[in-house]
C-alpha positions in Angstrom: -7.8 -41.6 17.6 -5.0 -41.4 15.0 -2.6 -44.2 13.9 0.5 -44.7 15.8 2.3 -43.6 12.9 0.6 -40.4 12.8 0.6 -40.2 16.5 4.3 -39.6 16.2 4.2 -37.2 13.6 1.5 -35.1 15.7 3.9 -35.1 18.6 6.7 -33.9 16.5 4.9 -30.9 14.9 3.6 -30.3 18.0 7.2 -30.2 20.0 8.2 -27.7 17.2 5.0 -25.6 17.6 5.4 -25.5 21.4 9.4 -24.4 21.5 10.8 -27.6 22.1 15.0 -27.2 22.2 15.2 -30.8 21.1 13.9 -32.9 18.5 15.0 -36.4 17.4 16.9 -36.7 14.6 16.8 -39.1 11.7 18.6 -40.0 8.9 22.8 -40.7 9.1 24.5 -41.1 12.4 27.3 -38.9 10.7 24.7 -36.0 10.6 27.1 -32.9 12.3 30.4 -34.4 12.0 32.9 -33.0 10.0 34.5 -35.3 7.7 38.2 -35.7 6.0 37.5 -36.9 2.5 36.0 -35.2 -0.2 32.2 -34.7 0.2 29.3 -34.7 -2.7 25.9 -32.6 -2.0 23.0 -32.5 -4.3 21.1 -30.1 -3.6 17.3 -29.8 -5.1 16.2 -25.9 -5.8 13.8 -24.3 -8.5 15.9 -20.9 -8.5 16.5 -20.1 -11.9 20.6 -19.5 -12.9 21.4 -21.4 -9.2 24.2 -23.7 -11.0 26.1 -20.4 -11.8 25.8 -19.6 -8.0 27.1 -22.7 -7.0 29.9 -22.7 -9.5 31.4 -19.8 -7.1 31.3 -22.4 -4.2 32.3 -25.6 -6.0 35.4 -23.1 -7.5 36.0 -21.5 -4.1 35.1 -22.5 -0.4 33.9 -25.6 -1.6 37.2 -26.5 -3.4 38.9 -25.5 -0.4 37.1 -27.6 2.0 36.3 -30.6 -0.7 32.8 -30.1 -0.7 30.8 -30.2 -4.1 27.4 -29.2 -4.5 25.5 -30.5 -8.0 22.3 -28.7 -8.4 19.1 -30.7 -9.5 16.3 -28.4 -10.8 12.7 -28.9 -9.6 9.5 -28.2 -10.0 8.4 -25.7 -6.9 5.6 -25.3 -4.6 3.6 -28.4 -3.5 4.9 -30.4 -6.4 8.6 -30.5 -4.6 7.1 -31.0 -1.2 5.7 -34.3 -2.2 8.9 -35.2 -4.2 10.8 -34.4 -1.0 8.3 -36.3 1.2 8.3 -39.0 -1.2 11.9 -39.4 -1.2 12.3 -39.3 2.2 9.9 -42.0 3.0 12.2 -44.1 0.8 15.4 -42.6 2.9 16.7 -41.0 -0.6 16.3 -37.3 0.0 18.7 -35.0 -1.5 21.3 -33.4 1.2 19.7 -29.8 0.5 16.5 -28.8 -0.5 14.9 -25.4 -1.4 11.5 -24.9 0.9 9.2 -22.0 0.7 8.7 -21.0 4.6 5.0 -22.0 4.8 6.5 -25.3 3.8 8.6 -26.0 6.6 6.1 -27.1 9.0 4.7 -29.9 6.6 8.9 -31.2 6.0 9.5 -31.0 10.0 6.3 -32.7 11.1 7.4 -35.5 8.7 10.7 -35.6 10.1 12.5 -34.4 7.0 14.2 -31.6 8.1 17.6 -31.7 10.4 18.0 -29.5 13.1 21.1 -27.3 12.0 21.4 -25.0 14.9 24.9 -26.5 15.8 26.5 -26.0 12.5 25.0 -22.5 11.5 27.3 -20.4 13.9 26.6 -16.5 13.9 24.3 -16.3 11.0 21.2 -15.5 13.3 22.6 -11.9 13.1 22.0 -11.7 9.5 18.3 -11.8 9.6 15.5 -9.8 11.0 13.6 -11.2 13.9 10.2 -12.1 11.9 12.5 -13.7 8.9 14.8 -15.7 11.2 11.5 -17.1 13.3 10.3 -18.4 10.1 13.1 -20.8 10.0 13.0 -22.1 13.4 9.0 -22.3 14.0 9.8 -20.5 16.9 11.7 -22.7 18.6 15.8 -22.8 19.7 16.4 -25.4 16.7 17.2 -24.3 13.3 15.5 -25.9 10.1 16.9 -23.9 7.7 18.7 -20.6 6.3 16.4 -17.9 5.0 16.9 -17.1 1.7 14.6 -14.6 -0.1 11.9 -12.7 1.2 9.0 -10.9 0.2 8.1 -7.9 2.1 4.9 -6.6 1.2 4.6 -3.1 -0.3 2.0 -0.3 -2.0 2.9 0.5 -5.5 0.9 3.4 -7.3 1.0 5.3 -10.6 2.4 8.5 -9.2 1.4 10.4 -12.5 -2.3 9.5 -12.0 -2.2 9.9 -8.6 -1.1 13.4 -9.1 -3.9 13.8 -12.2 -6.5 13.0 -9.8 -5.1 14.6 -6.8 -5.0 11.4 -4.6 -2.7 11.3 -1.8 -1.1 8.5 -1.3 -2.5 6.2 1.8 -0.7 5.2 5.2 -3.9 3.6 6.7 -6.4 1.4 4.8 -9.1 3.5 6.0 -7.2 6.1 3.9 -6.8 3.1 1.1 -10.6 2.9 0.9 -11.4 6.6 0.7 -9.0 6.7 -2.2 -10.6 3.9 -4.0 -13.7 5.9 -3.9 -12.4 9.4 -4.9 -10.6 7.5 -8.0 -14.3 5.9 -8.9 -15.9 9.6 -8.3 -13.4 11.1 -10.7 -12.7 8.4 -12.9 -15.4 5.9 -13.4 -13.6 3.9 -16.0 -10.6 3.1 -13.4 -10.1 1.2 -10.4 -7.7 1.4 -7.5 -6.5 -2.0 -7.6 -8.2 -5.2 -7.7 -9.0 -8.0 -5.1 -7.7 -11.3 -6.9 -8.3 -15.0 -5.2 -5.7 -16.9 -7.6 -2.7 -16.1 -5.6 -3.3 -17.3 -2.0 0.0 -15.8 -0.3 -1.7 -12.2 -0.9 -4.0 -12.6 1.3 -2.1 -14.4 3.9 0.4 -11.5 3.8 -2.5 -9.3 4.6 -3.6 -11.5 7.6 -0.4 -12.0 8.4 0.4 -7.8 8.8 -3.3 -7.7 10.9 -2.0 -9.9 13.0 -3.4 -12.8 12.3 -2.0 -16.7 13.4 -3.5 -19.2 11.3 -1.9 -22.0 13.1 -0.7 -22.3 16.6 -1.0 -25.2 19.3 -3.4 -25.6 22.5 -2.0 -28.2 25.0 -1.4 -31.4 22.6 -3.3 -30.3 19.9 -3.4 -27.9 16.7 -5.4 -24.3 16.7 -6.6 -23.5 13.4 -7.7 -19.8 13.3 -8.5 -18.4 10.1 -11.8 -17.0 11.0 -10.0 -15.0 13.9 -10.8 -11.4 14.4 -7.5 -10.1 12.6 -8.4 -12.0 9.4 -12.2 -11.5 9.6 -11.3 -7.6 9.3 -9.2 -8.1 6.2 -11.9 -10.4 4.6 -14.6 -7.9 5.4 -12.4 -5.0 4.7 -11.5 -6.4 1.1 -15.0 -8.3 0.7 -16.6 -4.7 1.1 -14.6 -2.8 -1.6 -15.6 -5.4 -4.1 -19.3 -5.4 -3.2 -19.1 -1.6 -3.3 -17.6 -1.6 -6.7 -15.0 0.8 -5.8 -12.2 -2.0 -6.9 -12.3 -4.7 -9.4 -12.7 -8.3 -8.9 -10.8 -10.1 -11.1 -7.7 -12.3 -10.8 -4.4 -11.0 -11.2 -1.6 -12.7 -13.8 -4.4 -12.5 -16.8 -3.7 -10.8 -20.2 -6.9 -8.3 -19.1 -5.1 -7.6 -15.9 -1.7 -7.1 -17.8 -3.8 -4.6 -20.0 -5.3 -3.0 -17.0 -1.8 -2.0 -15.4 -0.4 -1.2 -18.8 -3.1 1.1 -19.8 -3.9 2.9 -16.2 -7.1 1.2 -16.0 -5.9 0.0 -12.2 -3.4 2.8 -10.8 -2.3 1.1 -7.8 -1.1 -2.8 -6.9 -0.7 -4.3 -3.4 2.2 -6.5 -4.0 5.6 -7.3 -2.7 9.4 -6.4 -2.8 9.4 -8.5 -6.3 7.0 -6.2 -8.2 9.2 -4.3 -10.3 10.0 -7.9 -12.3 6.6 -8.4 -12.7 5.7 -4.8 -13.8 8.5 -4.9 -16.2 6.3 -7.6 -18.5 2.8 -7.0 -17.2 2.8 -3.1 -17.9 6.2 -2.4 -20.0 4.9 1.1 -21.3 4.6 2.1 -18.0 8.4 2.1 -17.0 9.2 5.3 -14.7 5.3 6.1 -13.9 5.3 3.9 -10.5 6.3 4.8 -7.3 6.5 2.3 -3.8 5.5 3.5 -0.4 5.1 1.4 2.8 1.8 -1.1 3.1 -1.0 0.7 4.4 -1.8 0.3 8.2 -4.5 -0.7 10.2 -3.8 2.1 12.9 -1.5 5.5 12.5 0.9 4.1 15.5 1.2 0.5 13.8 4.6 -0.4 11.4 4.1 -3.8 10.2 3.9 -5.5 7.2 3.4 -9.0 5.5 5.4 -11.5 3.8 4.3 -12.3 0.2 6.7 -15.4 -0.9 10.4 -16.3 0.2 12.2 -19.6 0.6 15.0 -21.0 2.4 17.8 -23.3 2.1 17.4 -26.6 4.3 19.3 -29.8 5.0 17.5 -33.2 5.5 17.6 -35.6 7.9 18.7 -38.1 5.1 22.1 -36.4 4.7 25.1 -38.4 5.6 26.6 -35.1 5.4 24.8 -32.6 7.4 27.6 -30.5 8.6 29.3 -29.8 5.3 25.3 -29.4 4.1 24.8 -26.5 6.5 28.2 -25.1 6.1 26.8 -24.7 2.2 23.5 -23.4 3.2 25.1 -20.9 5.3 27.4 -19.5 2.8 24.8 -19.6 0.2 22.5 -17.1 2.3 25.2 -14.9 3.9 28.3 -14.4 1.7 28.3 -11.0 -0.3 29.3 -12.9 -3.6 26.9 -15.9 -3.3 24.2 -13.1 -2.8 25.1 -10.6 -5.5 24.9 -13.7 -7.8 21.7 -14.8 -6.7 20.5 -11.1 -7.3 22.3 -11.3 -10.8 21.3 -14.6 -11.8 18.1 -15.2 -9.9 16.4 -12.2 -9.2 15.9 -12.6 -5.8 15.5 -10.4 -2.8 17.7 -11.5 -0.1 16.4 -12.3 3.5 19.9 -11.2 4.9 19.5 -7.5 6.1 23.4 -6.6 5.1 22.7 -7.4 1.8 19.5 -5.6 1.0 21.6 -2.3 0.4 24.9 -3.5 -1.1 26.1 -4.8 -4.3 22.9 -5.2 -6.9 20.9 -3.5 -4.3 22.8 -0.4 -4.3 20.9 0.9 -7.0 16.9 1.0 -7.7 15.6 -1.4 -10.1 15.6 -0.2 -13.4 11.5 -0.1 -13.8 12.3 2.5 -10.4 14.6 4.3 -11.9 13.6 7.7 -10.9 13.1 6.6 -7.1 16.7 6.3 -6.1 15.8 5.2 -2.3 13.6 2.4 -3.2 16.1 -0.4 -2.0 16.7 1.7 1.3 12.6 2.0 1.5 12.2 -1.8 1.1 15.1 -2.8 3.7 13.4 -0.4 6.1 10.1 -1.9 5.8 11.5 -5.6 5.5 12.8 -5.1 9.2 8.8 -4.8 10.1 7.8 -8.2 8.9 5.1 -9.6 11.4 5.9 -13.1 12.6 4.0 -16.0 10.8 2.4 -18.9 11.8 2.3 -22.0 9.1 1.0 -25.4 9.8 1.1 -28.7 8.3 -1.6 -28.0 5.3 -0.9 -25.1 4.1 -1.9 -26.2 0.4 -5.4 -27.2 1.8 -5.9 -23.7 2.9 -4.8 -22.1 0.2 -6.9 -24.4 -2.5 -9.4 -23.7 -0.4 -9.4 -19.8 -0.4 -9.0 -20.1 -4.0 -12.1 -21.7 -4.6 -14.0 -20.1 -2.0 -12.8 -16.3 -2.4 -12.9 -17.1 -6.0 -16.4 -17.2 -6.4 -17.0 -14.6 -3.3 -15.0 -12.2 -5.4 -16.8 -13.2 -8.8 -20.0 -13.2 -7.3 -19.4 -9.9 -4.9 -20.4 -11.9 -2.1 -20.0 -12.3 1.6 -16.2 -12.7 2.2 -16.6 -13.7 5.7 -18.7 -16.9 4.8 -15.8 -17.9 2.4 -13.5 -17.7 5.4 -15.3 -19.7 7.3 -15.5 -22.5 4.5 -11.5 -22.1 4.5 -11.4 -22.9 8.0 -13.7 -25.7 7.9 -11.9 -27.3 4.9 -8.4 -26.8 6.6 -9.6 -28.4 10.1 -11.5 -31.3 8.4 -7.9 -32.0 6.2 -6.1 -31.7 9.7 -8.4 -34.4 11.1 -8.6 -36.7 8.1 -4.8 -36.8 8.7 -5.2 -38.2 12.2 -4.2 -34.6 13.8 -5.6 -33.8 16.8 -7.5 -30.3 16.7 -8.9 -27.7 19.2 -11.1 -24.7 18.6 
């Protein structure tokens, strides 16, 4: 049986997942109370230019409310999660933290994040259902305010699609046929590559297919990375790699950049932030790309996955919870703040009302010939499928990179790699003391 302390973490995590409406709050007894004196808050974030955005608060609403926020730049990903948990264990976590959506269950199950549902007002109306769900974990609690999102899309070289008489695929079956057709017409070119060096891509594709990798069954966690939806995705991409009609090399390498820049690869399954990557990876192709919705598994489907995105959360160690929640809400719903985030940090806002205004009223410079870029992006973002994250995403992602990386390189069975990912994730949960069901 789990250690008593671990049992407490299990109970908390399961309460979150099962939709409990209350969660014991830790930290200062002053959490949630308005304060009359000056308040100083600390915010851990990795977003570039955040200090300039926060200056707007400190000189405007913050000054009026006597609330000052200081930005402390941090590393991102697992490094930051570990630092937050270490600080929380010593009861010294900052007031506010930037957290990727997939990190929220880990932080909540360790009692590191406060429920700010009573402090965020009507912010819920600013966000699509699938996005808001990631910050609530499917409960009545609110553990963060969504900041940026990464709805997935299909990017393609419109000039080369025209040259080879290819149609933009609207289903995954059409995607496969397009890959085969291109290979027949131009053997030296690939439609795209399957890459195992960014786990978020595969997670988003599985999400679109309806996968829910972490759920609960009774009082136990259930891991379903080898469910029918994910097996369908793995089998589809593994089949294309084995057939040799797409490449099997990782993204973000010099050779990948060259393939995009020279047209050796003519499409990329990516997310809304892709224009920024293409600007540096394939600078010679400016104006030659177009964006379309992600292909669907059936013609009547209308869903996309999410690749990336983060939120602003208030920690249970904060002595100024109400003030911190007020800042988090302002940062992610105020028009001036969101325009500054877009300008200084290059983010795509989670706020639906901000997705068609200010910095997003014109297409990205790299896609200047597609004036409806952000109109289409906003429509796609509304179809984001619900996610289901658990307390050990880092382990699952590492296992994916190792198992799928080897399978892609050797053109071997992707479903076997999927079973490895499943087994590794379950074993880690049990090692941590969580109870797991199959």
